[in-house]
C-alpha positions as CSV (number, residue, x, y, z in Angstrom):
1,M,44.2,-10.2,22.6
2,I,43.4,-8.1,25.6
3,E,44.4,-4.5,25.5
4,Q,46.2,-3.4,28.6
5,R,45.8,0.3,29.6
6,K,48.5,2.0,31.6
7,G,46.8,5.4,31.9
8,R,47.3,7.6,34.9
9,G,44.9,8.2,37.8
10,R,42.1,6.0,39.0
11,P,40.9,3.3,36.6
12,R,37.4,3.9,35.1
13,S,36.0,1.0,37.1
14,L,36.9,2.7,40.4
15,K,35.2,5.9,39.3
16,A,32.0,4.0,38.5
17,A,32.3,2.0,41.8
18,L,32.4,5.2,43.9
19,A,28.9,6.0,42.9
20,A,26.4,7.0,45.6
21,G,25.3,4.1,47.8
22,S,28.4,1.9,47.1
23,V,30.5,0.3,49.9
24,Q,33.7,2.2,49.5
25,A,36.1,-0.3,51.1
26,L,34.6,-3.1,48.9
27,D,34.8,-0.9,45.8
28,R,38.4,-0.1,46.4
29,G,39.4,-3.7,47.1
30,L,37.8,-4.8,43.8
31,A,39.5,-1.9,42.0
32,L,42.8,-3.1,43.3
33,L,42.1,-6.6,41.9
34,V,41.3,-5.0,38.5
35,V,44.6,-3.2,38.5
36,L,46.6,-6.2,39.6
37,A,45.0,-8.4,36.9
38,E,46.5,-6.1,34.3
39,E,50.1,-6.7,35.4
40,D,52.4,-9.5,36.5
41,G,52.9,-8.1,39.9
42,M,53.0,-4.6,41.4
43,T,54.5,-2.9,44.4
44,L,52.3,-1.3,47.0
45,T,53.6,2.1,45.8
46,E,52.7,1.4,42.2
47,L,49.2,0.2,43.2
48,G,48.6,3.3,45.2
49,R,49.7,5.5,42.2
50,R,47.7,3.6,39.7
51,S,44.5,3.4,41.8
52,G,44.7,6.9,43.3
53,I,44.3,5.4,46.8
54,S,46.7,6.2,49.6
55,A,49.4,3.7,50.3
56,S,48.2,3.1,53.9
57,T,44.7,2.3,52.7
58,V,46.1,0.1,49.9
59,H,48.1,-1.8,52.4
60,R,45.1,-2.5,54.7
61,L,43.0,-3.6,51.7
62,L,45.7,-5.9,50.5
63,L,46.1,-7.6,53.9
64,T,42.3,-8.2,53.9
65,L,42.4,-9.6,50.3
66,E,45.4,-11.7,51.2
67,A,43.6,-13.3,54.2
68,R,40.9,-14.4,51.8
69,G,43.4,-15.7,49.2
70,F,42.5,-13.1,46.6
71,V,46.0,-11.7,46.4
72,L,49.4,-12.9,47.5
73,H,52.7,-11.2,48.3
74,D,56.0,-12.1,46.6
75,T,58.3,-11.1,49.4
76,D,61.5,-11.6,47.3
77,R,60.4,-9.0,44.7
78,G,58.1,-7.0,47.0
79,H,55.3,-7.5,44.5
80,W,51.6,-8.1,45.0
81,L,49.9,-10.5,42.6
82,V,46.4,-11.9,42.0
83,G,45.9,-15.0,44.3
84,V,44.2,-18.4,43.8
85,G,41.0,-17.1,45.5
86,A,40.4,-14.8,42.6
87,F,41.1,-17.6,40.2
88,T,38.5,-19.8,41.9
89,I,35.8,-17.2,41.5
90,G,36.8,-16.6,37.9
91,S,36.8,-20.2,37.1
92,A,33.3,-20.6,38.4
93,F,32.2,-18.1,35.7
94,L,34.0,-20.1,33.1
95,R,32.5,-23.3,34.3
96,N,29.0,-22.0,34.1
97,R,29.6,-20.6,30.7
98,R,31.0,-24.0,29.6
99,I,27.9,-25.8,30.9
100,A,25.6,-23.3,29.1
101,N,27.4,-23.5,25.8
102,M,28.1,-27.2,25.7
103,G,24.6,-28.1,26.8
104,R,22.8,-26.1,24.1
105,G,22.7,-28.9,21.6
106,T,21.2,-31.4,24.1
107,M,18.8,-28.7,25.3
108,R,17.5,-28.1,21.8
109,E,17.0,-31.9,21.3
110,L,15.1,-32.2,24.6
111,M,12.9,-29.3,23.6
112,A,12.2,-30.9,20.2
113,A,11.4,-34.3,21.8
114,T,9.1,-32.9,24.5
115,G,7.8,-29.7,22.9
116,E,8.4,-27.9,26.2
117,T,10.8,-25.1,27.3
118,V,14.1,-26.3,28.5
119,N,16.1,-24.5,31.2
120,L,19.5,-24.8,32.7
121,G,20.2,-23.5,36.2
122,I,22.7,-23.4,39.0
123,E,22.6,-22.9,42.8
124,D,23.8,-19.6,44.2
125,N,23.5,-18.4,47.8
126,G,20.6,-20.8,48.4
127,E,18.6,-19.8,45.3
128,V,18.4,-21.2,41.8
129,V,19.7,-19.0,39.0
130,F,18.7,-19.8,35.4
131,I,21.6,-19.3,33.0
132,S,20.3,-20.7,29.7
133,Q,17.0,-21.5,28.0
134,V,15.6,-23.0,24.9
135,E,12.0,-21.9,24.4
136,S,9.2,-24.0,23.3
137,H,7.6,-23.0,20.0
138,D,4.1,-23.3,21.6
139,T,2.3,-20.0,22.2
140,L,1.6,-21.2,25.8
141,R,4.9,-21.9,27.3
142,A,7.1,-21.3,30.4
143,F,9.7,-18.5,30.3
144,F,12.6,-17.7,32.6
145,R,14.9,-14.9,31.6
146,A,18.6,-15.7,31.8
147,G,19.9,-14.5,35.1
148,S,16.6,-14.7,36.9
149,R,16.5,-16.2,40.3
150,G,14.0,-18.4,42.1
151,A,13.2,-20.1,45.4
152,I,15.2,-23.3,45.4
153,H,12.6,-25.4,47.2
154,A,9.8,-24.5,44.7
155,S,11.8,-25.2,41.6
156,G,12.4,-28.4,39.7
157,V,16.0,-27.5,38.9
158,G,16.5,-26.3,42.5
159,K,15.3,-29.6,44.0
160,A,17.3,-31.6,41.5
161,I,20.4,-29.8,42.7
162,L,19.4,-30.0,46.4
163,A,18.8,-33.7,46.2
164,E,22.5,-34.3,45.3
165,L,24.1,-32.1,47.9
166,P,25.5,-33.4,51.2
167,E,22.8,-33.5,53.9
168,H,24.5,-30.8,56.0
169,R,24.5,-28.4,53.0
170,I,20.8,-29.2,52.2
171,R,19.9,-28.4,55.8
172,Q,22.1,-25.2,55.7
173,I,20.2,-24.0,52.6
174,V,16.8,-25.0,53.8
175,G,17.3,-23.6,57.2
176,A,18.7,-20.3,56.1
177,R,15.3,-18.7,55.4
178,P,11.6,-19.6,55.8
179,L,10.3,-21.8,53.0
180,M,7.9,-19.4,51.3
181,R,4.5,-20.6,50.1
182,F,3.7,-19.7,46.5
183,T,0.8,-22.0,45.9
184,G,-1.2,-24.6,47.8
185,H,1.3,-27.2,46.4
186,T,4.5,-25.6,47.7
187,R,6.5,-27.7,50.2
188,T,7.0,-25.5,53.2
189,E,7.8,-28.1,55.8
190,P,11.6,-29.0,55.9
191,A,10.9,-32.6,56.8
192,A,8.5,-33.1,53.9
193,L,10.9,-31.4,51.5
194,M,13.7,-33.7,52.7
195,R,11.6,-36.8,52.0
196,E,10.9,-35.5,48.5
197,L,14.5,-34.8,47.9
198,E,15.4,-38.4,48.8
199,A,12.8,-39.7,46.4
200,A,14.2,-37.4,43.7
201,R,17.7,-38.6,44.3
202,L,16.7,-42.3,44.0
203,R,14.8,-42.0,40.8
204,G,17.2,-39.4,39.2
205,W,14.8,-36.6,38.6
206,A,12.9,-34.0,40.5
207,L,9.5,-32.4,40.1
208,D,8.0,-29.0,40.6
209,D,4.3,-29.9,40.7
210,E,2.6,-26.5,40.4
211,E,4.6,-25.4,43.4
212,R,5.8,-22.0,42.1
213,T,3.0,-21.3,39.7
214,V,-0.4,-22.8,39.5
215,G,-0.9,-24.6,36.2
216,M,2.8,-25.1,35.5
217,R,4.9,-28.3,36.0
218,C,8.7,-28.8,35.8
219,V,10.7,-32.0,35.5
220,A,14.5,-31.6,36.2
221,A,17.6,-33.7,36.6
222,P,21.1,-32.9,38.0
223,I,24.4,-32.3,36.1
224,F,27.7,-33.2,37.7
225,N,31.3,-32.2,37.4
226,E,34.5,-34.3,37.0
227,H,34.4,-35.0,40.8
228,G,30.8,-36.3,40.7
229,E,29.6,-33.2,42.4
230,V,26.3,-31.6,41.4
231,I,26.9,-28.2,39.7
232,A,23.7,-27.5,37.8
233,G,20.3,-28.9,36.7
234,V,18.4,-29.1,33.4
235,S,14.6,-29.1,33.2
236,I,11.5,-29.0,31.0
237,S,8.8,-26.7,32.0
238,G,5.3,-26.4,30.6
239,P,1.6,-26.1,31.3
240,A,0.2,-28.9,33.5
241,V,-2.4,-29.7,30.8
242,R,0.6,-30.9,28.7
243,V,3.1,-31.9,31.3
244,T,0.5,-34.2,32.9
245,V,1.0,-36.6,35.8
246,M,0.5,-39.5,33.3
247,K,3.5,-38.2,31.3
248,L,5.9,-37.9,34.2
249,D,7.2,-41.5,33.8
250,E,8.1,-40.6,30.2
251,F,9.4,-37.1,30.7
252,G,11.5,-37.9,33.9
253,P,13.8,-40.4,32.2
254,M,14.1,-38.2,29.1
255,V,15.3,-35.2,31.2
256,R,17.6,-37.5,33.2
257,R,19.2,-38.7,29.9
258,A,19.7,-35.1,28.8
259,A,21.3,-34.2,32.1
260,D,23.6,-37.3,31.8
261,E,24.6,-36.2,28.2
262,I,25.5,-32.7,29.4
263,T,27.5,-34.2,32.3
264,T,29.5,-36.3,29.8
265,S,30.0,-33.4,27.4
266,I,31.7,-31.2,30.1
267,G,33.9,-34.1,31.3
268,G,31.8,-34.8,34.4
269,R,30.8,-38.1,35.9
270,Q,28.0,-39.6,37.9
271,P,28.6,-39.8,41.6
272,A,29.2,-43.1,43.4
273,R,25.9,-44.4,44.9
């Protein structure tokens, strides 16, 4: 059960948000969403009183949020409510948590079978974000802290995800910023990267061949939602002396099967080829 607070004045979240360096308009807009989420609709006057923001400012913020679908106006009652845009953002968090939680069993099995660290990651703003990990028991192992971000073009998980995106989205991500070189193996030419992504899509798994860190390899495969859209990737990462080129034909299908299991466990399906 969620406790609802009806205290006077500005909500604590707004006070924290108005710290030095914050963007005041954004802080206030988010604070209004927090207040609206606690009620089944509020009038503009009530929102102004609860938030401590002037009615005229509240109105301008609401119109901006409404344009983005984050709030909607019930003209019959004169109430403002949380909109579908806010639901979409919130459901993305729930989806990621569902993937991380439901994939843990498969990730542990993959770690036991390969002896290497297993990571689960998603794409966010053209980067890969690692959201879950099962560490290898070996003293020499890969480590990515949950929440850490990485260059999508130099990551096994990143390339597994990229390979399954529509071509226009791939070009949008790849063209958004220079492809940074981390090692002598990093793919920094868009054309070469696109060819590698096509090969990864055809075989069902992608490879980071010492492209982010010398001496480390990563084998990854994509995870799909119920619409056959790629939403994440799972990988094994380890020292190149253990994840050898000779073992890729063994590890690649193992990682792909693990990704398929996670896809099935969350109600996803493979895309039509």
